[in-house]
DOFI-334841 format. One record per atom (N, C-alpha, C): x, y, z. Coordinates in steps of 0.001 Angstrom, whole numbers, padded with zeros to 6 digits, always signed. Example, Ala and Ser with C-alpha at 12.3 -4.5 7.8 and 13.67 -1.06 7.14 Angstrom:
2
+013190-005690+007800+012300-004500+007800+013200-003300+007800+012850-002250+007080+013670-001060+007140+012900+000030+007870
! end
This chain:
424
-023575+005207-042746-022711+004906-041593-022630+006164-040703-023054+006087-039455-023035+007266-038564-021644+007575-038065-021251+008848-038258-019969+009339-037698-020226+010492-036755-019566+010455-035610-019769+011497-034604-018730+012631-034833-018980+013736-034128-017955+014841-034150-016669+014371-033512-016743+013425-032574-015557+012913-031960-014669+012174-033015-015350+011424-033870-014620+010710-034946-013846+011702-035808-014477+012754-036226-013797+013713-037100-012604+014419-036403-012796+014702-035117-011697+015293-034363-010560+014312-034180-010893+013022-033984-009867+011992-033933-009083+011892-035226-009814+011929-036346-009145+011777-037635-008245+012966-037937-008593+014144-037403-007808+015368-037614-006529+015398-036783-006477+014585-035735-005359+014612-034828-004157+013883-035455-003034+014593-035612-001880+014032-036280-000633+013915-035367-000828+014209-034074+000290+014204-033117+000480+012839-032549+001529+012652-031719+001873+011341-031161+000833+010880-030134+000404+011752-029261-000548+011360-028212-001916+011979-028426-002941+011179-028409-004310+011664-028541-005034+011292-027263-005520+012286-026534-006250+012061-025298-007733+012273-025557-008449+011167-025687-009896+011210-025912-010567+010901-024610-011123+011890-023955-011615+011742-022589-012919+012466-022399-013605+012172-021310-014865+012868-021002-015888+011970-020379-017116+012247-020602-018227+011565-019921-018612+010220-020596-019622+009616-019997-020122+008343-020534-020976+008637-021755-021101+007598-022617-021994+007613-023830-021684+008812-024735-020404+009206-024774-020038+010363-025667-019533+009869-027010-019378+008553-027209-018892+008046-028443-017413+007900-028516-016695+007936-027400-015237+007838-027411-014760+006514-028010-015223+005417-027428-014781+004098-027900-015335+003781-029285-016555+004122-029534-017210+003925-030837-016375+004610-031901-016030+005863-031685-015337+006656-032694-013885+006202-032823-013232+005834-031731-011868+005351-031788-011743+004085-032607-012708+003160-032451-012693+001932-033233-012920+002240-034694-013839+003161-035003-014053+003613-036414-012755+004093-037025-012026+004909-036295-010799+005490-036820-009797+004415-037124-009574+003470-036189-008555+002444-036422-008938+001529-037544-010215+001205-037669-010626+000379-038796-010448+001121-040105-010790+002410-040160-010632+003184-041379-009172+003266-041797-008260+003518-040852-006845+003600-041178-006305+002256-041642-006710+001167-040980-006254-000165-041396-006777-000512-042797-007884+000039-043179-008438-000168-044513-007735+000655-045599-007168+001803-045170-006537+002702-046143-005113+002308-046444-004383+001840-045438-002951+001534-045648-002543+000417-044698-001412-000177-044971-000978-001273-044135-000329-000786-042857-000980-001127-041740-000483-000733-040437-000650-001907-039474+000071-001820-038369-000105-002776-037297-000565-001978-036064-001744-002301-035574-002385-001567-034488-002571-002476-033293-002124-002008-032166-002302-002783-030912-003422-002075-030097-004437-002866-029719-005527-002359-028932-005397-002983-027518-005305-002158-026532-004912-002544-025187-006016-002273-024145-006187-003211-023216-006822-002927-021957-005981-003553-020852-006177-003091-019596-005427-003565-018528-005574-005083-018353-006821-005560-018410-007111-006986-018206-007618-007564-019554-006958-008601-020011-007254-009158-021339-008666-009685-021489-009212-010307-020442-010575-010891-020585-011644-009830-020920-011409-008583-020499-012416-007584-020750-012490-007181-022216-011465-007505-022990-011476-007245-024422-012566-008020-025129-012774-009241-024673-013782-010146-025287-015199-009646-025025-015372-008951-023903-016731-008533-023511-017188-007282-024193-016257-006367-024497-016716-005075-025057-015909-004578-026232-014618-004632-026118-013756-003987-027151-013808-004731-028478-013581-006039-028455-013553-006803-029701-014942-006799-030360-016053-007024-029620-017351-006915-030250-017631-005540-030867-017076-004501-030217-017236-003132-030768-016548-003013-032136-015351-003584-032240-014648-003520-033548-015409-004333-034618-015872-005487-034229-016673-006305-035199-017859-005477-035715-018549-004815-034787-019732-004036-035210-019325-002882-036092-018212-002209-035814-017796-001078-036661-017407-001580-038080-016734-002757-038144-016366-003307-039429-017589-003639-040260-018603-004182-039617-019827-004523-040344-020551-003239-040796-020620-002231-039927-021291-000973-040273-020591-000285-041454-019257-000420-041529-018473+000143-042587-018420-000756-043845-019097-001890-043760-019221-002850-044884-017838-003353-045306-017047-003672-044295-015680-004145-044586-015480-005575-044112-016566-006299-043777-016435-007604-043246-015764-008645-044214-015841-008324-045532-015237-009225-046504-013717-008963-046578-013259-007857-046098-011844-007495-046146-011051-007930-044915-011786-008068-043786-011115-008479-042525-011377-009927-042212-010393-010629-041785-010525-011977-041277-010104-011995-039804-010947-012585-039020-010631-012599-037539-010197-013957-037085-009069-013952-036369-008566-015142-035675-008959-014985-034212-010048-015632-033777-010568-015375-032438-009627-015950-031390-008962-017047-031631-008090-017585-030623-006846-016715-030413-006401-016049-031470-005253-015182-031357-005635-013737-031122-006946-013479-031121-007462-012119-030897-006814-011103-031879-006904-011449-033163-006302-010660-034215-007270-010525-035362-007369-009321-035940-008153-009093-037145-007167-008604-038228-007173-009346-039341-006202-009077-040392-006947-008638-041693-006486-007518-042233-007077-006962-043462-006351-007638-044658-007043-007675-045795-006431-008291-046979-005235-007504-047460-005055-006216-047049-003863-005481-047418-002686-005690-046497-002867-006565-045502-001799-006902-044578-001877-006198-043241-002806-005244-043120-002988-004577-041827-003449-005572-040759-002982-005322-039551-003394-006172-038396-003893-005277-037272-004991-005708-036682-005446-005083-035427-005362-006182-034362-004453-006013-033394-004166-007060-032407-004704-006572-031025-005437-007434-030368-006051-007107-029093-005290-007846-027953-004805-007092-026984-004050-007688-025883-004383-006984-024566-004258-007751-023477-004332-007191-022131-002911-007093-021557-002730-006169-020659-001411-006034-020051-001154-007226-019132-002189-008017-018814-001964-009211-017991-001708-010459-018835-001666-010329-020131-001395-011495-020980+000047-011999-020733+000275-013301-020807+001589-013843-020505+002713-013206-021356+002419-012992-022678+003496-012423-023509+003553-010902-023374+002535-010333-022778+002463-008892-022603+002838-008153-023914+003849-007375-023890+004179-006560-025059+005506-006996-025722+006057-008108-025324+007398-008446-025733+007546-008640-027246+006478-009058-027912+006561-009336-029348+006091-008199-030192+005881-007057-029585+005287-005931-030344+006234-004752-030442+007401-004990-031002+008318-003909-031317+007867-003234-032622+008194-001957-032800+007956-001286-034043+006513-000998-034328+005702-000828-033302+004289-000536-033495+004131+000866-034051+003151+001029-034923+002853+002345-035464+001673+002982-034735+000726+002137-034306-000492+002660-033706-000839+001834-032418-001258+002547-031396-001698+001912-030178-002987+002608-029716-004003+001846-029445-005257+002386-028847-005415+001759-027454-005506+002597-026449-005692+002112-025080-007106+002463-024634-007894+001430-024438-009276+001597-023926-009266+001605-022407-010086+002437-021780-010110+002553-020324-008695+002803-019806-008074+003833-020366-006675+004090-020016-006492+004439-018540-007510+004876-017861-007390+005224-016442-007098+003930-015606-007296+002763-016176-006975+001532-015441-005486+001299-015363-004720+001906-016288-003288+001637-016365-002545+002406-015269-001418+001823-014853-000448+002485-014029+000483+003314-014936+001109+004311-014371+002025+005154-015143+003136+004300-015770+003611+003250-015045+004681+002405-015593+004195+001635-016803+002899+001269-016817+002313+000590-018001+002399+001508-019215+002007+002787-019001+002067+003691-020108+003499+003891-020627+004439+004018-019699+005828+004210-020116+006334+003048-020986+005915+001830-020606+006304+000662-021372+005687+000699-022762+004388+001045-022835+003750+001139-024165+004460+002163-025034+004765+003301-024435+005420+004360-025211+006773+003935-025674+007468+003165-024869+008797+002686-025216+008727+001732-026427+007663+000893-026457+007520-000054-027568+007184+000633-028880+006579+001783-028853+006179+002492-030064+007333+003333-030538+008216+002730-031312+009370+003501-031829+009832+002850-033109+010690+003556-033805+011317+003022-035012+010486+003230-036275+009365+003964-036212+008556+004239-037344+008142+005709-037364+007738+006188-038539+007230+007539-038650+005731+007563-038302+005243+008722-037861+003801+008913-037648+003201+007949-036588+003962+007642-035594+003451+006842-034493+002402+007601-033725+001330+006904-033369+000267+007567-032582-000281+006626-031522-000421+007156-030329-000993+006460-029170-002249+007203-028743-003382+006527-028768-004644+007138-028396-005101+006531-027061-005379+007392-026106-005813+006999-024763-007254+007428-024625-008154+006475-024422-009572+006770-024176-009898+006508-022682-010518+007478-022033-010806+007275-020613-011841+008289-020071-012397+007923-018960-013184+008839-018131-012228+009468-017105-012280+010774-016880-011391+011396-015913-011797+011119-014465-011350+009974-013980-011892+009403-012732-011596+010252-011505-010339+010702-011341-010051+011546-010170-008838+012421-010461-008809+013585-009849-007842+014599-010188-006437+014322-009691-006199+013224-008944-004837+012855-008569-004259+011805-009510-005005+011456-010538-004554+010367-011452-003317+010827-012264-002459+009837-012545-001233+010154-013303-001533+010756-014647-002677+010412-015283-003039+010995-016565-003142+012493-016482-003793+012983-015439-003913+014411-015262-002561+015071-014981-001787+014444-014104-000508+015039-013760+000424+015055-014922+000437+013990-015687+001413+013842-016763+001002+014653-018039-000251+014648-018394-000691+015257-019636-001424+016580-019510-002082+016804-018373-002984+017980-018290-002434+019109-017423-001700+018781-016351-001218+019865-015518-000182+020711-016218+000533+020104-017159+001455+020866-018020+001236+020342-019446+000215+020909-020136-000147+020432-021492+001040+020386-022442+001057+019361-023271+002198+019088-024192+001790+019462-025619+002780+019977-026348+002535+020327-027756+002226+019126-028630+002821+017976-028269+002606+016760-029107+001364+015979-028683+000454+016642-028025-000803+016030-027595-002025+016670-028206-003031+015889-028563-004327+016428-028962-005295+016068-027838-006027+017072-027370-006954+016878-026248-008379+016959-026808-009082+015821-026769-010408+015732-027316-011376+015347-026231-012050+016387-025708-013035+016156-024662-014405+016004-025269-015226+015063-024689-016561+014847-025206-017460+014437-024052-018765+014746-024209-019788+014289-023267-020924+013718-024068-021954+013300-023354-023109+012733-024078-023760+013733-025040-023516+015017-024827-024056+016018-025748-023426+015901-027158-022229+015276-027221-021566+015095-028527-022048+013866-029278-022927+013096-028683-023430+011868-029292-024887+012094-029774-025084+012345-031066-026429+012608-031564-027339+011399-031639-026791+010236-031370-027558+008982-031538-028169+008460-030268-028009+009206-029140-028637+008824-027879-030142+009159-027927-030892+008355-027217-032319+008673-027047-032479+009668-025914-033646+010274-025828-033928+011183-024738-033901+010487-023427-034315+009214-023417-034284+008424-022183-032850+008205-021737-031926+007974-022704-030517+007857-022346-030008+009110-021684-030342+010248-022256-029895+011543-021725-030434+011770-020361-031666+011410-020149-032320+011659-018849-031652+010815-017770-031276+009580-018126-030617+008719-017140-029297+009280-016706-028548+009849-017630-027251+010431-017311-027452+011683-016419-028420+012498-016767-028679+013721-015973-029138+013412-014556-029800+012269-014370-030275+011912-013054-029139+011570-012102-027934+011405-012560-026799+011146-011655-026669+012266-010654-027052+013468-011041-026871+014577-010126-027792+014451-008854-028772+013627-008969-029693+013408-007820-029091+012445-006787-028103+011688-007205-027605+010632-006326-026147+010812-005942-025329+011299-006843-023938+011371-006580-023321+012454-007444-022952+013623-006848-022466+014730-007641-021094+014449-008230-020320+013630-007553-019023+013334-008117-019155+012459-009345-020061+011476-009299-020344+010668-010499-020894+011528-011616-021760+012471-011267-022318+013374-012289-021181+014216-012914-020280+014675-012081-019160+015464-012542-018340+014694-013599-018041+013403-013288-017272+012587-014177-018016+012174-015429-019186+011543-015211-019858+010834-016317-020790+011723-017129-021320+012773-016549-022170+013677-017300-021406+014880-017841-020587+015485-016994-019857+016690-017420-018519+016404-018013-017977+015227-017771-016666+014895-018319-015516+015649-017633-015763+016109-016372-014756+016806-015596-013981+015833-014730-012782+016289-014331-012008+015436-013409-012771+015242-012073-012879+014025-011674-013604+013719-010436-012723+013918-009209-013363+014029-008103-012669+013997-006821-012530+012583-006382-011353+012262-005805-011135+010909-005377-012248+010490-004368-012819+009359-004619-013843+008880-003678-013179+008542-002343-013777+009007-001285-013246+008751+000066-014316+008035+000852-014125+006741+000979-015109+005862+001674-014837+005776+003180-013724+006323+003627-013422+006357+005066-012817+007715+005442-013637+008800+005322-013081+010143+005469-012605+010369+006918-011413+010916+007026-010874+011307+008336-011594+012535+008845-011905+013440+007929-012647+014641+008275-014089+014462+007823-014865+013784+008632-016274+013571+008255-017143+014831+008403-016648+015829+009131-017388+017074+009270-016990+018160+008307-016019+017870+007423-015544+018857+006442-016593+018925+005354-017024+020195+005015-018041+020419+004024-017553+021523+003071-017353+021207+001822-016826+022182+000899-017676+023449+000781-019003+023250+000778-019905+024412+000663-019817+025284+001933-019647+024661+003076-019595+025393+004353-018245+026017+004601-017162+025294+004320-015865+025693+004793-014939+026332+003752-015324+026357+002486-014414+026941+001463-014948+028310+001016-014006+029178+000783-014283+030501+000179-013317+030659-001015-013791+031322-002077-012927+031521-003250-011614+032204-002839-011685+033224-001967-010475+033862-001442-010820+034455-000071-009809+034749+000670-009991+035393+002000-009006+036582+002113-009443+037708+002586-008533+038864+002634-007475+038706+003750-006314+039263+003563-005353+039391+004611-005755+040567+005511-005945+040273+006788-006401+041307+007735-005218+041873+008430-004839+043086+008040-003568+043701+008520-003571+043984+010017-004747+044125+010593-004837+044465+012049-004844+043228+012916-004815+042045+012322-004854+040800+013077-003529+040097+013034-003163+039384+014096-001883+038591+014048-001974+037475+013000-000810+036953+012694-000684+035833+011733-000182+034620+012500-000861+033478+012309-000512+032244+013025+000100+031247+012030+001326+030790+012318+002066+029916+011451+002154+028521+012060+001851+027499+011251+001971+026122+011733+002859+025357+010774+003939+024752+011292+004990+024162+010473+004970+022634+010537+005391+022048+009415+005696+020595+009391+007090+020448+008724+007846+019507+009145+009280+019534+008799+009770+018382+007916+008904+017851+007035+009432+016947+006039+010250+017796+005057+011303+017219+004552+012248+017982+003702+011740+018122+002276+010776+017293+001840+010276+017383+000478+008761+017172+000489+008005+018241+000759+008476+019625+000965+008445+020016+002449+009125+021135+002747+008906+021827+004005+007630+022633+003860+006772+022625+004883+005466+023239+004749+005127+024169+005939+004299+025180+005608+003790+026073+006638+002394+026471+006219+001454+026442+007169+000112+026888+006920-000124+028200+007689-000738+029170+007024-000933+030501+007573-002409+030734+007862-002656+031183+009082-004066+031419+009506-004181+032761+010245-005371+033314+010270-005714+034433+011104-007019+034100+011807-007194+034605+013031-008419+034292+013761-008761+035435+014744-010010+035459+015121-010452+036467+016084-009974+036120+017469-009716+037136+018315-009190+036843+019682-010249+036205+020600-011539+036486+020334-012625+035875+021135-013028+034574+020475-012920+033492+021174-013132+032160+020596-014538+031621+020885-015159+031068+019863-016409+030342+020053-017622+031174+020005-017539+032521+019992-018722+033344+019917-019237+033367+018491-020451+033873+018303-021127+033765+017041-020345+034424+015887-019674+035522+016196-018945+036262+015139-017440+035908+015121-017014+034909+015878-015627+034531+015874-015297+033799+014582-014029+033779+014199-013659+033172+012910-012274+032611+012983-012001+031638+012118-010655+031151+011819-010545+031129+010306-009563+031835+009772-009332+031892+008361-007987+031252+007995-007983+030265+007120-006771+029703+006634-006498+030371+005270-005490+031231+005214-005376+032164+004078-004267+031826+003111-003248+031063+003518-002115+030841+002636-001367+029596+003090-000704+028947+002173+000156+027825+002471+001503+027995+001726+002540+027496+002363+003847+027507+001756+004357+026048+001701+004972+025680+000605+005604+024376+000468+006861+024566-000391+008000+024313+000183+009256+024493-000558+010138+023214-000427+010889+022967-001441+011794+021820-001452+013246+022280-001048+013376+023507-000718+014680+024036-000344+014970+023977+001125+015633+024981+001648+016064+025031+002992+015034+025765+003881+015134+025531+005195+014266+026224+006109+014441+027723+006026+015661+028178+005753+015873+029610+005601+015081+030157+004424+015004+029368+003323+014193+029847+002185+012752+029961+002518+012189+028974+003209+010788+029031+003623+010533+030235+004478+011394+030468+005472+011203+031624+006384+011375+032943+005627+012252+032969+004617+012417+034195+003830+011118+034537+003101+010453+033523+002579+009171+033764+001877+008117+034251+002859+008071+033650+004033+007100+034077+005047+007352+035512+005442+008647+035828+005703+008998+037186+006182+008682+038215+005085+008933+037873+003821+008637+038796+002725+007122+039104+002612+006303+038101+002971+004849+038235+002835+004204+038813+004095+004675+038409+005282+003996+038791+006513+004933+039454+007517+006042+040001+007056+007062+040560+007953+006575+041714+008774+005531+042406+008357+005057+043562+009100+003981+043174+010134+003647+041874+010215+002562+041449+011121+003179+040825+012361+002375+040778+013395+002746+039980+014615+002552+038518+014293+003648+037762+014472+003650+036345+014129+003597+035457+015350+002850+034364+015258+002821+033336+016298+003105+031977+015604+003915+031143+016257+004400+029934+015641+003994+028718+016440+003621+027671+015718+003468+026307+016287+003812+025299+015190+003543+024024+015475+003764+023005+014499+004127+021660+015115+004775+020845+014320+005167+019486+014701+006058+019541+015951+005717+018756+016979+006471+018760+018216+007927+018351+017999+008198+017612+016914+009555+017168+016658+010478+018390+016325+009907+019502+016001+010713+020696+015657+011480+021250+016844+011157+020784+018084+011873+021249+019264+013117+020400+019556+013293+019314+018824+014434+018472+019074+015708+019145+018632+016735+019101+019433+017985+019836+019140+018882+019132+018146+019846+019856+017654+020923+019295+016844+020418+018559+015596+019459+019176+014898+018915+018487+013687+019846+018623+012505+020779+019565+012568+021732+019669+011458+021133+020222+010170+019932+020754+010271+019225+021252+009102+019814+022601+008715+019920+022905+007425+020541+024134+006914+021983+024233+007357+022596+023092+007666+023979+023074+008083+024175+023616+009490+023132+023709+010286+023268+024233+011634+022908+023193+012675+023577+023238+013807+023261+022326+014902+022343+023002+015875+021043+023019+015545+020057+023636+016342+018710+023016+016030+017706+023323+016856+016373+022797+016534+015688+023642+015448+014708+023070+014843+013945+023817+013825+013411+025122+014403+012808+025038+015598+012162+026243+016137+013145+027305+016578+014335+026890+017034+015382+027883+017311+015733+028628+016018+015831+027899+014940+016161+028555+013673+015005+029438+013179+013773+028989+013329+012640+029830+012943+012612+031104+013724+012828+031009+015018+012898+032218+015849+013947+033184+015336+015071+032671+015002+016167+033531+014539+015866+034132+013167+015346+033298+012245+015064+033776+010910+013958+034861+010918+012946+034679+011791+011820+035575+011768+011849+036647+012871+012942+036612+013664+013139+037613+014707+011966+037603+015703+011707+036404+016272+010561+036248+017169+011041+036132+018655+010119+036495+019519+010388+036309+020953+009897+034994+021426+010285+034585+022615+009832+033331+023188+008317+033312+023289+007670+034443+023614+006228+034506+023779+005473+034214+022500+006136+034403+021388+005499+034169+020096+005519+032697+019661+006142+031854+020453+006265+030456+020150+005273+029646+020968+004217+029129+020374+003215+028324+021052+003444+026863+020633+004446+026222+021248+004890+024939+020716+004197+023767+021397+003860+022776+020564+003311+021529+021081+004450+020703+021649+004326+020259+022885+005346+019418+023454+005265+017966+022998+004117+017600+022502+003927+016267+021919+002751+016327+020938+002750+015477+019967+001690+015482+018944+000546+014581+019416-000659+015007+019201-001817+014173+019572-001835+012887+018730-002335+011834+019376-002682+010641+018597-003671+011055+017497-003555+010408+016338-004408+010733+015213-005876+010702+015597-006286+009730+016343-007689+009580+016704-008175+010740+017589-007325+011220+018470-007676+012347+019317-007715+013653+018482-006736+013789+017601-006707+014930+016747-007946+014963+015845-008351+013805+015376-009520+013680+014537-010788+014105+015281-010931+013700+016552-012081+014102+017347-012104+015589+017528-010957+016183+017819-010890+017605+018019-011256+018391+016818-010650+018086+015656-010904+018878+014445-012305+018704+013927-012837+017474+013969-014202+017292+013513-015220+018022+014414-014921+018069+015720-015792+018816+016617-015760+020283+016257-014582+020822+015987-014477+022226+015629-015178+022533+014286-014960+021693+013306-015564+021876+011995-017110+021837+012094-017585+021038+013001-019019+020909+013158-019613+022063+013984-018949+022485+015056-019534+023391+016019-019036+024820+015946-017793+025027+015539-017206+026331+015664-017707+027277+014559-017996+028519+014919-018490+029469+013880-017410+029826+012885-017739+029902+011643-016924+030601+010656-015469+030132+010497-015313+028784+010258-014030+028269+009873-014017+028232+008357-013056+028997+007734-013032+029088+006288-011590+028820+005775-011545+028176+004587-010245+027918+003906-010328+028617+002543-009265+029377+002230-009229+030076+000955-008846+029086-000178-009720+029016-001154-009448+028179-002334-008249+028712-003128-008134+030007-003177-007014+030615-003900-005696+030380-003163-005704+030530-001829-004448+030484-001085-004086+029113-000578-004976+028160-000483-004692+026872+000133-005161+025678-000657-004797+025559-001956-005236+024391-002713-004748+023050-002208-003517+023015-001667-003003+021742-001157-003768+021300+000116-004071+022252+000978-004813+021930+002171-006226+021390+001819-006850+022018+000841-008236+021598+000453-008169+020209-000135-007141+019916-000916-007003+018557-001469-006816+017566-000338-005968+017904+000648-005718+017017+001800-006993+016789+002579-007767+017851+002847-008990+017705+003587-009981+016778+002899-009964+016865+001521-010868+016008+000732-010490+014568+000758-009155+014286+000656-008758+012865+000520-008294+012274+001826-008214+013061+002903-007758+012537+004179-008602+011278+004561-007943+010146+004764-008599+008877+004887-008111+008123+006126-009042+007476+006782-008675+006591+007919-008042+005350+007316-006866+004970+007850-006158+003784+007344-006846+002555+007940-007724+001969+007137-008532+000816+007589-007735-000458+007709-006520-000486+007162-005677-001640+007287-004877-001664+008615-004993-000559+009368-004301-000459+010625-005205-000851+011781-004641-001413+012816-005398-001700+014027-005514-000507+014969-004766+000568+014666-004835+001768+015465-006017+002600+015060-006922+002908+016037-008123+003652+015682-007821+005042+015123-008524+005417+014072-008411+006779+013583-007095+007155+012931-006235+006143+012630-004944+006442+012059-005093+007112+010673-004415+008203+010470-004471+008906+009199-003577+008191+008204-004166+007880+007032-003413+007184+005997-002386+008104+005410-001122+007682+005335-000068+008490+004793+000840+007646+003901+001320+008244+002843+002437+007701+002081+003133+008885+001397+004133+008623+000603+004823+009745-000080+004335+009859-001522+003153+009190-001813+002565+009395-003124+001390+010317-003033+000171+009789-003072-001043+010602-003033-001208+011178-001641-001041+010357-000584-001396+010748+000786-000172+011352+001538+000445+012370+001015+001590+012971+001717+001108+013657+002986+000070+014479+002896-000613+015062+004066+000269+016026+004862+001260+016670+004225+002161+017537+004949+001419+018825+005397+000684+019461+004489-000078+020647+004840-001159+020276+005817-001706+019069+005677-002758+018613+006582-002219+018483+008002-000994+018040+008131-000342+017947+009461-000214+019304+010071+000127+020339+009274+000148+021736+009787-001249+022118+010300-002252+021708+009596-003667+022001+010003-003965+021339+011347-003516+020085+011537-003741+019400+012815-003016+020084+013969-001749+020447+013733-000959+021060+014779-001510+022448+015169-002050+023151+014207-002672+024454+014484-003763+024296+015540-004692+023380+015289-005852+023252+016202-005388+022726+017557-004421+021839+017571-003893+021329+018849-003339+022490+019704-002560+023362+019069-001859+024416+019808-002801+025475+020322-003787+025902+019534-004536+027105+019933-006005+026830+020304-006364+025588+020385-007759+025254+020833-007777+024107+021844-006897+024281+022872-006870+023280+023917-008121+023262+024770-008844+024367+024829-010114+024364+025540-011116+023385+024868-011064+023367+023549-011920+022376+022875-011357+020964+023029-010040+020839+023090-009419+019555+023316-009900+018962+024643-009983+019775+025652-010426+019263+026946-011842+018805+026902-012704+019435+026122-014091+019057+026033-014288+017680+025398-013348+017310+024519-013474+015990+023879-012491+014995+024453-012021+015274+025654-011160+014348+026380-009895+014021+025625-009231+015080+025109-007937+014905+024442-006857+014950+025495-005788+014296+025219-004686+014385+026151-003607+013384+025944-003837+012445+025062-002821+011431+024800-001783+011968+023824-000696+011359+023739+000376+011790+022842+000596+010797+021701+001146+011309+020610+001544+010455+019485+002973+010718+019096
! end
């Protein structure tokens, strides 16, 4: 009976949550089924095997369990009820297969000891919370989640990986961990790099993928061209601040640029971003502590000029407060009187990204901006051309709005070239 290294690592995991993730053909599902069959054979347990859609269990998951039972020569000990999608061992153990779309869902499964979730990336976070809630009232409860790390904004990454938990076992595997693949199998996986680097990243390397963007708002954005690991703060150059005024978070993007625009050695450097959930005074205090010795210039969302916003308990506009907090003169305020329509802003920024010399974003200083540039998407459900997709989940785009306002304020000569002039 062939056992993979993934199987042995799964068997060693004794914590509540087991995250078995990585690339394709790594033996994740194969080994997880082996483990559940072995445990059901050793002692009496009730195991729930889940996928998002019930019909998919019949196509891959249930046949996989049948094959593992036969390979382990346990077919005489297990009886399968195909209509009820249940495998029962002679010792009373049950392996029950269900989809989250089944009519009964999880209502009859209180007191579960073991749960295996196949293709866990298909689940919503609320699905996981319900599964976790059902698994209670017993000792040694374990929930195993098997998945490919599809994209880095997924709840699995945010919940389990961004702040690793002590009660989790993290078992990463790739096709290199599967000794039973043929060389032809390995070659096919490696060839993904010739066609789609994001797919190669996920399925060959087992790394978190970048969210696929089939309608990019920034079609001229190029990670190789526009990203730098870090960018130095140039003390002899002014600092340009662009604000956006959502309260959660308040954001500011920091840039430096050469005074001569458009020449071969001219540059625009995005060096730092600020995002706070506190008050405007707190944001400005952070900026002042970092760049207080520099000449500052301010722009941002045109709504910041509206009076009597009552923010920070004051009856004043955002920009009046920024001027006061940062001790700025009127000449240092380059304010947009109106925000460009998204489609016009899109034309402007893509033109600059394509034509302008040396536009760079610091990976160290601006991770939120880089993420926004990557996932910025045209809202194809809208009849408005070029509308930027926004929500308060994945597509917050707060730092990205700072990015748009920066270019509108300080590159009006380029705006004129692409016939910009409408308001939003």
